[in-house]
ROPATI-109982 format. One line per 2 residues: their letters; for each residue x, y, z of C-alpha. Coordinates in steps of 0.2 Angstrom, whole numbers. Layout:
! residues N
A = X Y Z; ...
END
This chain:
! residues 635
XX = 100 -163 127; 117 -149 128
XX = 118 -136 117; 132 -129 115
XX = 131 -107 119; 142 -92 113
XX = 141 -77 117; 142 -70 98
XX = 123 -63 92; 119 -72 74
XX = 117 -60 59; 97 -68 58
XX = 90 -72 74; 70 -74 78
XX = 63 -58 90; 71 -58 108
XX = 57 -54 123; 62 -37 128
XX = 58 -44 144; 75 -48 147
XX = 80 -32 146; 77 -34 165
XX = 90 -49 169; 106 -44 170
XX = 112 -60 162; 119 -56 140
XX = 110 -64 127; 117 -81 120
XX = 115 -89 104; 114 -109 103
XX = 129 -114 90; 116 -130 86
XX = 100 -122 80; 107 -104 76
XX = 92 -97 88; 92 -85 102
XX = 90 -93 118; 90 -90 135
XX = 105 -80 144; 122 -94 149
XX = 115 -96 167; 99 -105 160
XX = 110 -116 147; 102 -132 149
XX = 86 -133 139; 82 -143 126
XX = 75 -137 108; 62 -144 98
XX = 75 -140 82; 56 -149 69
XX = 45 -134 80; 57 -120 79
XX = 53 -120 98; 63 -119 112
XX = 56 -130 127; 60 -124 145
XX = 50 -132 157; 63 -137 169
XX = 68 -118 168; 52 -112 173
XX = 47 -125 187; 63 -119 195
XX = 58 -102 193; 40 -102 196
XX = 38 -84 205; 51 -77 189
XX = 36 -70 180; 50 -64 166
XX = 55 -79 163; 37 -85 159
XX = 29 -71 151; 48 -74 140
XX = 43 -93 136; 22 -89 129
XX = 32 -76 119; 45 -88 109
XX = 31 -102 110; 18 -91 100
XX = 30 -81 90; 39 -98 82
XX = 22 -105 77; 18 -109 60
XX = -1 -98 62; 10 -85 72
XX = 19 -84 56; 3 -80 45
XX = -5 -69 58; 15 -59 56
XX = 13 -59 35; -5 -53 36
XX = -1 -39 47; 9 -35 32
XX = -5 -33 21; -8 -13 17
XX = -23 -16 6; -41 -23 11
XX = -45 -26 -6; -41 -27 -23
XX = -39 -13 -33; -35 -2 -20
XX = -22 11 -19; -8 6 -8
XX = -1 20 7; 14 12 10
XX = 23 31 17; 40 34 21
XX = 51 42 10; 56 27 -3
XX = 52 22 -19; 45 4 -19
XX = 62 -2 -28; 73 7 -18
XX = 66 2 1; 68 -16 -8
XX = 84 -11 -11; 88 -5 8
XX = 77 -23 14; 90 -34 6
XX = 103 -24 10; 101 -24 31
XX = 96 -43 28; 116 -43 20
XX = 109 -51 0; 110 -37 -9
XX = 130 -43 -17; 121 -63 -15
XX = 108 -59 -25; 119 -53 -39
XX = 126 -73 -39; 109 -81 -42
XX = 109 -86 -60; 89 -82 -63
XX = 79 -82 -76; 65 -68 -72
XX = 49 -69 -82; 33 -57 -85
XX = 18 -58 -91; -1 -57 -92
XX = -6 -76 -93; 7 -91 -95
XX = 19 -84 -82; 15 -96 -68
XX = 15 -111 -82; 28 -106 -92
XX = 40 -104 -74; 33 -122 -70
XX = 40 -128 -88; 56 -121 -85
XX = 62 -127 -66; 55 -144 -73
XX = 66 -145 -87; 81 -137 -79
XX = 79 -151 -63; 74 -166 -75
XX = 94 -161 -83; 102 -161 -65
XX = 102 -144 -58; 97 -137 -42
XX = 80 -125 -42; 73 -113 -35
XX = 56 -107 -41; 48 -92 -33
XX = 27 -91 -38; 12 -83 -36
XX = 1 -83 -28; -2 -99 -20
XX = -21 -108 -19; -19 -117 1
XX = -1 -112 9; 12 -98 8
XX = 25 -113 6; 19 -114 -13
XX = 27 -99 -17; 43 -105 -12
XX = 50 -123 -21; 65 -132 -21
XX = 70 -146 -35; 52 -145 -36
XX = 45 -148 -18; 37 -134 -8
XX = 49 -128 6; 47 -138 22
XX = 41 -130 36; 52 -130 47
XX = 66 -122 35; 49 -106 31
XX = 48 -104 48; 66 -102 50
XX = 70 -89 38; 52 -81 39
XX = 58 -76 58; 78 -72 53
XX = 72 -59 39; 56 -55 50
XX = 69 -51 65; 83 -39 57
XX = 71 -30 45; 58 -26 64
XX = 73 -22 68; 76 -6 56
XX = 61 0 51; 59 20 55
XX = 47 33 48; 57 33 35
XX = 58 16 31; 42 7 35
XX = 43 -15 36; 40 -20 20
XX = 23 -24 12; 17 -44 10
XX = 22 -44 -7; 38 -36 -6
XX = 43 -49 9; 35 -64 3
XX = 50 -59 -11; 66 -52 1
XX = 61 -72 9; 63 -81 -7
XX = 77 -73 -12; 85 -77 7
XX = 79 -93 5; 89 -97 -12
XX = 106 -89 -8; 102 -100 8
XX = 99 -115 0; 115 -113 -16
XX = 106 -117 -27; 110 -115 -47
XX = 98 -109 -55; 80 -96 -48
XX = 66 -96 -57; 57 -78 -54
XX = 39 -73 -59; 35 -56 -58
XX = 21 -51 -48; 13 -36 -54
XX = 18 -28 -72; 37 -28 -72
XX = 46 -10 -70; 41 -5 -55
XX = 38 -25 -48; 46 -32 -32
XX = 59 -43 -41; 63 -31 -53
XX = 80 -27 -42; 87 -42 -52
XX = 99 -30 -60; 110 -45 -71
XX = 98 -61 -77; 103 -73 -85
XX = 88 -70 -96; 71 -65 -98
XX = 53 -68 -105; 38 -62 -108
XX = 22 -71 -108; 7 -68 -116
XX = 0 -51 -114; -17 -46 -111
XX = -30 -34 -101; -29 -39 -85
XX = -25 -27 -69; -30 -13 -78
XX = -32 2 -63; -11 -1 -61
XX = -5 -6 -78; -17 5 -87
XX = -31 -1 -101; -19 -1 -115
XX = -10 -15 -123; 4 -5 -127
XX = 3 2 -109; 4 -13 -100
XX = 17 -22 -113; 28 -7 -106
XX = 26 -12 -91; 30 -31 -94
XX = 46 -24 -104; 51 -17 -89
XX = 61 -32 -84; 73 -31 -101
XX = 90 -26 -94; 104 -19 -107
XX = 112 -36 -115; 101 -49 -109
XX = 94 -58 -121; 75 -57 -119
XX = 63 -74 -125; 42 -68 -127
XX = 27 -76 -137; 18 -72 -152
XX = 7 -54 -148; -4 -43 -156
XX = 8 -31 -165; -2 -15 -153
XX = 12 -24 -137; 26 -33 -151
XX = 30 -14 -154; 31 -9 -139
XX = 42 -26 -131; 55 -23 -149
XX = 55 -4 -144; 61 -7 -128
XX = 73 -21 -134; 82 -9 -145
XX = 85 5 -134; 91 -6 -121
XX = 103 -18 -135; 92 -33 -129
XX = 92 -48 -141; 73 -49 -140
XX = 68 -65 -150; 49 -74 -154
XX = 47 -90 -144; 36 -99 -157
XX = 22 -112 -150; 30 -130 -146
XX = 28 -142 -160; 16 -158 -155
XX = 27 -169 -164; 45 -163 -153
XX = 37 -172 -140; 41 -187 -148
XX = 23 -195 -143; 22 -187 -126
XX = 11 -177 -118; 12 -160 -110
XX = 8 -161 -90; -2 -144 -89
XX = -18 -148 -100; -23 -133 -114
XX = -17 -129 -133; -13 -114 -122
XX = 2 -124 -112; 13 -125 -130
XX = 14 -108 -131; 20 -107 -111
XX = 30 -122 -116; 40 -117 -133
XX = 44 -99 -119; 48 -111 -109
XX = 60 -122 -122; 69 -106 -127
XX = 70 -99 -110; 81 -114 -106
XX = 91 -118 -120; 98 -102 -116
XX = 100 -102 -98; 112 -119 -100
XX = 120 -110 -114; 127 -95 -106
XX = 129 -100 -90; 140 -114 -98
XX = 130 -130 -94; 123 -137 -113
XX = 140 -146 -115; 142 -148 -98
XX = 127 -159 -96; 120 -165 -117
XX = 140 -164 -125; 132 -157 -139
XX = 132 -142 -153; 117 -129 -146
XX = 109 -131 -160; 103 -148 -159
XX = 88 -149 -168; 77 -164 -156
XX = 72 -156 -137; 85 -167 -125
XX = 77 -182 -113; 77 -171 -101
XX = 68 -158 -111; 53 -171 -113
XX = 54 -178 -95; 51 -157 -87
XX = 38 -154 -101; 29 -169 -96
XX = 29 -173 -79; 29 -154 -71
XX = 14 -147 -60; 3 -135 -59
XX = -9 -133 -48; -25 -122 -50
XX = -25 -123 -71; -34 -134 -79
XX = -34 -146 -66; -47 -162 -62
XX = -52 -170 -47; -62 -184 -46
XX = -72 -182 -29; -70 -201 -20
XX = -77 -194 -5; -90 -207 -7
XX = -81 -221 -7; -80 -224 10
XX = -101 -226 10; -109 -242 13
XX = -116 -241 -5; -107 -249 -17
XX = -96 -241 -29; -108 -246 -42
XX = -122 -236 -35; -114 -221 -30
XX = -116 -206 -43; -100 -198 -49
XX = -94 -181 -43; -78 -173 -54
XX = -71 -156 -52; -63 -146 -66
XX = -54 -132 -59; -47 -117 -66
XX = -42 -99 -58; -44 -91 -73
XX = -49 -72 -70; -45 -62 -87
XX = -55 -63 -103; -38 -72 -113
XX = -35 -81 -99; -55 -88 -97
XX = -56 -91 -117; -42 -105 -110
XX = -51 -111 -97; -68 -114 -108
XX = -58 -123 -123; -52 -133 -111
XX = -66 -138 -101; -76 -140 -116
XX = -62 -152 -123; -61 -163 -109
XX = -79 -166 -106; -83 -170 -124
XX = -68 -184 -120; -58 -178 -135
XX = -42 -178 -122; -37 -190 -111
XX = -45 -182 -95; -32 -192 -84
XX = -16 -183 -91; -25 -168 -84
XX = -25 -171 -67; -12 -165 -55
XX = -21 -166 -42; -8 -158 -25
XX = -6 -150 -12; 14 -154 -12
XX = 26 -165 -23; 24 -179 -14
XX = 6 -180 -16; 7 -177 -34
XX = 10 -193 -43; 1 -204 -31
XX = -17 -195 -35; -13 -192 -52
XX = -11 -214 -53; -30 -212 -42
XX = -35 -202 -56; -33 -214 -69
XX = -40 -229 -58; -55 -219 -57
XX = -57 -218 -76; -51 -238 -78
XX = -69 -240 -66; -78 -227 -72
XX = -78 -236 -89; -82 -254 -83
XX = -98 -244 -76; -117 -242 -84
XX = -120 -225 -94; -121 -210 -86
XX = -131 -194 -90; -118 -178 -88
XX = -123 -160 -80; -111 -146 -83
XX = -112 -134 -67; -104 -118 -64
XX = -95 -116 -51; -92 -98 -52
XX = -82 -80 -43; -71 -67 -45
XX = -63 -51 -39; -76 -38 -38
XX = -62 -30 -48; -65 -38 -60
XX = -79 -37 -77; -90 -53 -73
XX = -100 -49 -88; -82 -49 -102
XX = -79 -64 -92; -94 -74 -92
XX = -101 -70 -110; -84 -76 -116
XX = -84 -93 -105; -102 -97 -112
XX = -99 -91 -128; -84 -103 -132
XX = -91 -117 -123; -109 -116 -133
XX = -99 -114 -149; -93 -131 -144
XX = -107 -138 -139; -105 -140 -123
XX = -119 -132 -112; -121 -127 -92
XX = -137 -133 -83; -134 -124 -69
XX = -121 -109 -60; -120 -110 -45
XX = -112 -94 -35; -103 -93 -21
XX = -93 -81 -8; -75 -88 -6
XX = -69 -92 10; -50 -87 9
XX = -50 -66 12; -40 -52 3
XX = -31 -48 20; -27 -62 28
XX = -15 -75 26; -19 -93 30
XX = -11 -110 32; -18 -129 24
XX = -18 -131 41; -32 -114 46
XX = -50 -117 53; -62 -116 40
XX = -74 -105 45; -92 -113 45
XX = -101 -100 53; -111 -88 36
XX = -119 -77 48; -119 -61 40
XX = -111 -65 27; -115 -52 11
XX = -119 -59 -3; -124 -43 -14
XX = -110 -46 -26; -114 -65 -27
XX = -133 -57 -33; -125 -47 -44
XX = -115 -62 -52; -133 -71 -54
XX = -140 -56 -62; -126 -55 -79
XX = -127 -73 -78; -148 -74 -79
XX = -146 -62 -92; -131 -69 -105
XX = -143 -86 -103; -161 -78 -105
XX = -159 -60 -108; -166 -56 -89
XX = -164 -55 -72; -166 -70 -62
XX = -183 -70 -51; -178 -71 -36
XX = -185 -58 -24; -174 -43 -25
XX = -177 -40 -3; -167 -56 -3
XX = -151 -48 -6; -154 -38 10
XX = -157 -50 20; -145 -64 11
XX = -149 -81 5; -146 -94 18
XX = -155 -109 13; -148 -123 -1
XX = -162 -126 -14; -170 -145 -15
XX = -156 -156 -23; -171 -158 -38
XX = -163 -141 -46; -148 -148 -47
XX = -156 -159 -59; -170 -155 -69
XX = -171 -146 -84; -175 -128 -81
XX = -190 -128 -92; -199 -137 -82
XX = -192 -132 -62; -200 -118 -50
XX = -189 -107 -46; -188 -102 -25
XX = -186 -83 -19; -168 -86 -19
XX = -162 -96 -36; -168 -96 -52
XX = -172 -108 -66; -153 -108 -69
XX = -145 -100 -57; -141 -101 -38
XX = -132 -91 -24; -123 -104 -11
XX = -122 -98 6; -105 -105 8
XX = -93 -115 0; -90 -130 15
XX = -109 -132 12; -112 -131 -5
XX = -99 -145 -9; -109 -154 5
XX = -124 -154 -4; -116 -158 -21
XX = -110 -174 -12; -126 -179 -8
XX = -135 -172 -23; -123 -184 -32
XX = -128 -201 -18; -144 -196 -20
XX = -145 -198 -40; -130 -210 -46
XX = -138 -208 -64; -130 -191 -66
XX = -111 -190 -67; -109 -170 -64
XX = -95 -159 -71; -92 -144 -60
XX = -80 -130 -68; -75 -121 -53
XX = -64 -104 -61; -64 -84 -60
XX = -53 -82 -45; -39 -93 -39
XX = -45 -89 -22; -60 -98 -22
XX = -48 -111 -33; -38 -112 -18
XX = -53 -113 -6; -61 -131 -17
XX = -43 -137 -15; -41 -138 1
XX = -60 -142 7; -58 -157 -4
XX = -41 -161 5; -52 -161 23
X = -68 -164 21
END
């Protein structure tokens, strides 16, 4: 197909090859695809728009001796690929481990840089037009934002949702009308931002680091997609967070506060609350949830200074759901749902949409049907999520002769969120809740309902099978910046108080690296040679002290060699009192060499012993949860 070319240079475009500096032709821009194309004399070309790639095979064949053209084709193809975009994003990571201080350089502070980046992209004025719900907090930010987005989408509004982190693919962070942005659109917006920022970097204004770049990208996407409402989750803190370039949100929210990111925010609730309250704006309504007095005092002081009306949103009473259930599991979600309802009501009223949509007084006591639909359908992976592993269903053995393997995934990584995780896990494994209601297993919106229905069918089939013994297994890892003793002790104590006890604990390294951005289709590394497992051995020692008051009995020298073997399958089922431990595992726990091998080992154990149902709690790290979801989807 012939594309019409114009000599005008677009505001945004994919970086042009430096090789064209040697060619005496002006650059031309395809008016159909908005991508930088070949010079006008090479106007005939095919564009695979859905992949963002230029196919110029015919041109290369006609100019076989023109090395410049060949190099340009290779550069363009490479730079346009999704994996190349991931490599570019990875280059923006300025620290290798959580807790390290970042050194960006330049003469400007973070928010000053953000404003300059936005000005370069021509987004400064457009952001002021976005009607934003801005949410900070320690725990529940993602859930509250997800509830808000679902409610307002059910109200018929075009929604944009920006959250972090992602579990499998970076596109999860950018959702339009509940669906993550397509790869096509992502690449289009990504390279436009990348090109203009790269062209304007200097010693004074270096390239935007990862989260700043992603925040800028979110604003660009929401402006381009002309969303009615943008729900923005704060990344870290509030006062100095990259999202805090939002000058006039419609309404602000602060979720439950607790101790997290203390290396950055401080080690007292007052200090943490001060950072979170930094998103409050003069005379802009704000809502929070019940907080400890130490935190609430700071929030109220800050609101008073800014003349910002601050209200405390009560947890959502269960009777207001009129027989429906929250789609996100756990009692703590009623706190998040109550805040989301208040934020959405305020947003609708302040934007003049409440009466347009409901034709009612804003003081109506009952929740509108759209609110109920949103609260009962909102979906968020990796938080109180249940996934039934059906890998054995395709085996030659009949379904009734195969065991059950169920993964309970929650990315809890703070003491408060670990407590909520423990309560949820104890509740669902003891059958106090309809577990299928929690089955929000999905990587994108198109697969959510299918997965839920599959899990419900599994529950129905399970009820027909003979009674099985259940064993609860912990699959754990956390970042070294965390305090594993606090996390593990709180998990064990809360579960034990509800009568839930872990048979075994498996400590495993994550696949994801803090210094690399990968996609959902990235190759999963299976090579475990040279893997440092010293942190996993440290986690095991904490566990052993909690469970039996002593260090694990494995040979300490094995830490130097790193464990390379899996425990025998009998380890999973035999009682600790009857089990003879090996050098790399005790009677209560084991160091697992890699996550892919661990999942395969669990599946083999289940197939070998069909009389036992294995319930695996995966927690301690969102990286670990994302890795498990990726592997369950692919192997």
